[in-house]
N, C-alpha and C positions, 0 to 999 in steps of 0.2 A: 275688391273694388279699389282702383287707384284714386288717391286723393290729391291729384296734382292741383297746384294753386293757379288755376287757369283764368280766374276772373278777378284777381286782386285779393288782398288780404287786409282786413281791419281787425280791430279788437273790440270786444263787447263783454259785458258782465257775464259771469258764468251762470249756467242753468243747472239746478240740482237734478240729479238723476237717481232712480231707484235701481239697485242691482244687488246681486249676491257677492259679498266680498270674496276674492280669490284666496285670501289668507285665513280669515277667521270663519268664513262660510256663512256669516249672518247676513240676512237681507236688511238693507237699510237705505236711507236717503243720503246719497253722497253729495255734499256741497263742495263748491269750489274753495280754493285757498284765498285768504285775505290778500288783497293787492295783487292778485294773479288772475288777470282777465283771460278769457278764451280768445283764441285766434278764430276768425270767421272768414270763410271763403266760399265762392260760388263755383259750381261745377255743372256743366251740361251733361246729364246722365244719358238722356235719349231725346230724340226729336219730340216724342209725345209728352215726356215728363218735363222737359224744359230745364231751366236753371234751378238747381237745388242749393240752398245755403247750408253749409255744414259748420258746426262748432267743434273745436278741438281744444282740450285743456286738461288740467289735473283736477282730480277729485280725491277726497279723503274719507276713509271709512269712519262712520260716526261712532263705532264701538271704541270707547275710551281705552280699552285694553288692547286695541289693535292699531288704529290710526294708520292703516296701510294707505299708500298712495296708488292711485289707478289713473292711467291716461285714457280718456274716452274720446270717441268721435260720435257726434250727436246730430241727428236730423231733427230740428225743433218740431217738425210736423209729425214725424213718425216715431221718434224716440231714439233709443240707443242703437248705434250702428256697429261699433266695435269698442272693445275695452282691452287694455293691456296693463297687467296680466289679465287674461280672459276670465270670465265667470266660470265656476266649476259646479259640477253636480254635487248636491249635498249628500252627506251620509253620516251614520252614527258610528263612531269609533269605539264605543263602550265595549270593554272586555275582549276586543280582538287581539290576538297574538301580534307582537310587534312586527314580525316579518310579513305576516299576511296584511296587516294595516299598511305597511310601507308599499307593498305591491299594489294594493287597491288604490292607494293615493296616486301611484305612478300611472295606473290605468286611467284614473280620472283626469290627471294632468294631460295625458295624451289626448283624451277626448276633448278637453277644453281648447287644445291647439289644433283640433280637427284632424289629428293623426289617427284615423279610425282603425286602420289595420293594426297599428301598434297597440291600440286599445284592446282589440280582440286578443292579441298575443299576451298582453299583461293579464287579462282576465283568465286566460288559460293557465298562466303561472299561478294565479290565486288558487285555482283548482288543485294544481300540483302540491302547493304548500298546505292546503286544507287536508288533502289525503295523507301527507306526511305527518302533520300535526296529530291527526286522529288515528294513525297507525294502520291505515288502509293499505293492503298489500295487493300485488299483481305485477305482471310483466310489463304492462303499459298503462297509460292513464285510463283507458276504457275499462280495463279489468279492475284498477284501483277504485274507480268511481262505483263500479258494481259492488265491490267489497265494502265501500264506505257506508252503504245502506245498513250493514250489520253493526256498524260502530257508532252511528249517530241516529237520533230519532228525528227525522224530518219527513214531510209529505213526499209520497212517491213522485208527485208531479215535479217537485223541485229537483229530485235526482234525475228525472228524465230531462229536465231543462239543463242540468249540469252537463249531460252528455251532448246536448245541442251546442253548449258553449265550447266543449272540447272540439267538436267538428268545426265550429267557426274559427277557433284558434288554429286548427290545422290548415284551413283555407288561407288564413292570414299569413301563415308561415311559408307557404309554397306558391311561388309565382305561377306555376303551371296548373294549379288547382282551378277548376272551372268556375268557382265562385270567388276567386281572388279579387277581381275588380268590382264585384258586387257588394263588397263590404263598405258601407257608407255610414252616415250619421245614424240612420234608423237602426241598423244592425248593432252598431257599437253602443248606442244608448240602451237598447234592449239588453245587451250583454252585461253592461254595468248594473242595470236594474235587477237582473236575475241573480248576479253575483251578490249584490247587497242583500237580497232576500234569503239566499242560501246561507250567508254568514250570520244573518240575524237569527235564522232558525237554529243554527248550530251553536252559537255562542251567547246570544242575547236573550232569547226567550226564557231559558232556564234561570238566568241571572235575575230577570224581572220577577219570576215566580219566587225565587229564594228571598229577594228583598221584600216581597209582599208577605211571605211567611214570617220573616223576622219582625216585620212591623206589627204583625198580629200576635206575636208571642208575648206572654205575660212577662213583665219586668221584675216582679217580686212575688213571694208567696201571698201577700195581701191582695195584689192584683189578680193572682190566679184564683183566689177564693171569691173575689168579686165577680169574675167572669163566670165561675161555676154557678153562682147564685143567680 
C-alpha cells in the first residue's frame, strides 16, 4: 500500500501499539519515544472507504534488555498496518545446533519480509542440515529423510510432513515447477510451523524429559532415604 502524503501532514501524540518485537521476539506494548510525535496524514484508499487517517512514527520495545526501535504505520481504527523491521514468527531456540538455528532464523526473516519462496527454500535447507547433523544417509534429500526415521524418534506424521517440505522447497527452487507461483503466505507459514515441530521433536522433547528427570533425582543419601520411606 502506498503511503503518499496526499492530504497534508500534521503531528500528533503517539499511540501505543501491541506487537511482537522483531529482535527479542517478546510480545509487548510499544510506546512512542518522549518528545517524538507521530506524523499523521490522510489518504483516500477507495471511493467506498473514503479518507483514512494514518499515523507513522517510532516505537520502542518495552523489554529493558532489548529496547529495539521499530517504525510503525497505524490505522487508529483498525490497528497496525506495517512495521519495520517487521514482526517475526516466534520459535524456541533451546538446544538447536547453531547452524540449524541460523538457517531457521533466516527462513523466519524471509517470511517476515513476505519472501515466501525464499522461506520455502530455507526450510528445505533446515531439512538438509538436520539430516547431516543426525547422520542420515542417501543419494538425495528424499532418501536421507527416509533414512532419518531410523536415526531419530519422531512421529511418522512429522516425517511425512518433512517430505512435503522437501517438495515445497523443490517447487520454490525451480521457476518451471507447476506450483512455483502458488507458494504464498499460507504455504510458507505452514512450512515454518512444520519445521519448528520437527526440530522440537528431534532436539527439545528429550531435553525436557532429561531436565524433569534431573529435577526428580535425589540430591543426597538422606533425601534418597526420605523418598524411599
